N, C-alpha and C positions, 0 to 999 in steps of 0.2 A: 623099687618097682612094686606097685600095689597089686592086689589080686585081680583088678580089672585091666591091668596093663598100663595104667597111668604111671608116669615117672615123676619123681619128686627129688629136687636137690635141696639140701638143708644148709643154711649158713651157720656160722659159728654160734655157740650158745643157744641152740634152737632145739625145741622138743615138738615132735609130731605124734599125736595119738591117733591110731587107726585100727580097724578090725583086721583079723587074719583074712577074712573074706567078707565082702559086702552082701548083706541080706536085707530084705525089705525094699521099700520103694525109692530110697535115696542112698547115695554113697557119701558118708559124712566122715570128715577128719577134723581134728582139733589142733590148732597151731599156737605155739608161744615162741616167738622169734621171727625168723625170716626164711621163706621157702619159695622156690620157683617150681611151678606145676606145669606139666604137659599132660592134660587130661584126655584119656581115650574117649572116643564117642560112644554114647550109650543112650538108651531111652530113660535111664535112671539119672536124675540130676546129681551132680557132684557138688558138695557144699564144704567150704572151709570155714570153720568157726574160730575166731580169735580176735582179741583186741577190741571187743565190743561191737563186732560186726560179723556178718555171714556173707561169703562170696559164693554165688550160685552159678553153675555153668553146666553145659552138656558136653562140650569137647572144645578145648582151647588151651592157650599158653599164657600164663600170667604170673606175676610176682606179688607176694603179700609180705609186708614188713609190719610185724605186730609184737615188738619186744615190750615186755612189761615195764621197763624203765624208760621207754621213749614216750614223749608227750603226744606223738602223732602216730596214726596207723595209715599206711599207704598201700593201695592196691594199684598195680600197674599192668595194663593189658598189652600183650605182645600180639596175639592173634585170636580170632574168634570174637566172642562177646561174653560179657559177664554182667550179672546183676549183683550189686552190693546192697545189703539190707543192714541198717544200723539197729542193733539190739534194743536200745532204750526208746527210740522214737518210731521205729518201723518205717523210717524214711528209706526210699529206694532210689538208687542211682544206676543207670545203665551206662556201661562203658563201651567205647569202640576202640579198635587197635590204635596204639600210640598215645593213649590218654591215661591219666592217673586220677584217682579220687583219694583225697587226703582228709582224714578226720582228726580234729583236735580232741583228744580224750577229755580235757578239762572243760572246754566250752561247748563241745558237741558240734562246733562249726565244721561245715563240709566245704572243701574246695575241689573243683574239678579243673584240670588243665591238660594241655597237650605237652608231651615230654619226649625227650630222646630216650627211648626205652633202654638203650645200651647202658646208660648211666645207672639204671636201677637193677639190671640183671648181670652186669659185668662180674659181680662176685662169684657167680657160678662157673665162670671161665677163669677163676683164680686171679681176678683183678680188683683193686680198689679203684673206684671211679668217683671223683669228686668234681661237682659242677657248681662253682660259686657257693660251696658249703661253708658254714661258719665253723670255727675251731671246735666248738662243743660237739657238733655232729661228727666231724672228722675224728676227733679223739675218742668218741664213744665207739666208733667202728674199730679203731685200732685197739682200744682197751679190750673189746670182746675177743678179737682175733688173737692177740698176744697175751691175754690174761694179765693185764696190768691195771693199776689204779692211776687216775689222773688228778693232779692238783694244779690249780691256776693261781698265779701270784696276785692277779687282780682281775676285776670284771672286764676291763678293756680288752684283754687278750682273747676273751671268749667271742668277741665280735669280729675278729679278723676272718677273712674269707680266702679260700684256696680253690683253684681249678687244676685238675691233672689226673692222670691215672698211672698206677704202679702195680707191679706184680705182688700178689699176696704173700709169696714165700720169700720175699726179700727180708734181710735182717732189718729189724725195726729201726736201727740207727740210720740205715740208708734212706728209709722213708722219711724219718724225722729231719735228716739233713736236707733233703730236697724241699720239704715244706718250709724249713727255716730260711733257706736261700730265697725262696719265692715270696714269702709273707713277711719276713723280718722278725719272727719270734725266735726265742731260744728254748731248747729242751735240755733238761738235766735228768739223767736216769739214776735213781737211787734204789737199788734192789728191784722191787716190783712196782715202783712208783715213778711216773714221769711228771716232772714239774715244768709247767709252761710259763715262760716269762717274756718280757719285752726285750 
């Protein structure tokens, strides 16, 4: 809970830098990783900086995924409204509830789409939510949560997709077995490395 009453949930491997109390004309925080924000209403704008963008709000609920090792940055709006400003181009995108803006960090391409917000905020309720996600995206989420490394036997297994949701506190073997049955890949665990094969 921040000094203005705003509430923030942090996902695994996430860092949030914020002041002890907000002074000045803006409420600014700096994010690396993923966080869900419920921002208290105020005349002072609330800004989240991270992943090459700034998200500006007055009072709303939204999720920002801005991990340094992910190729894309996603902002998903649950309620209220937000303005996303891209650092390098000063492009501005206005979001309405149930929509997401995604920025490709390499190309700078921006995509806006309507989404099921539960798929993007389920982590704060201790769930892994996968909606037709490729194996790399899924395994990156598991690697951050369980602190493991991932090795792929070939490029083809990276393209496999999976849909489903599971509790975050399950044993990783339980989650891998479920994915294996649904997708047809195999997982081998060697110490802190998971090997993905066909």
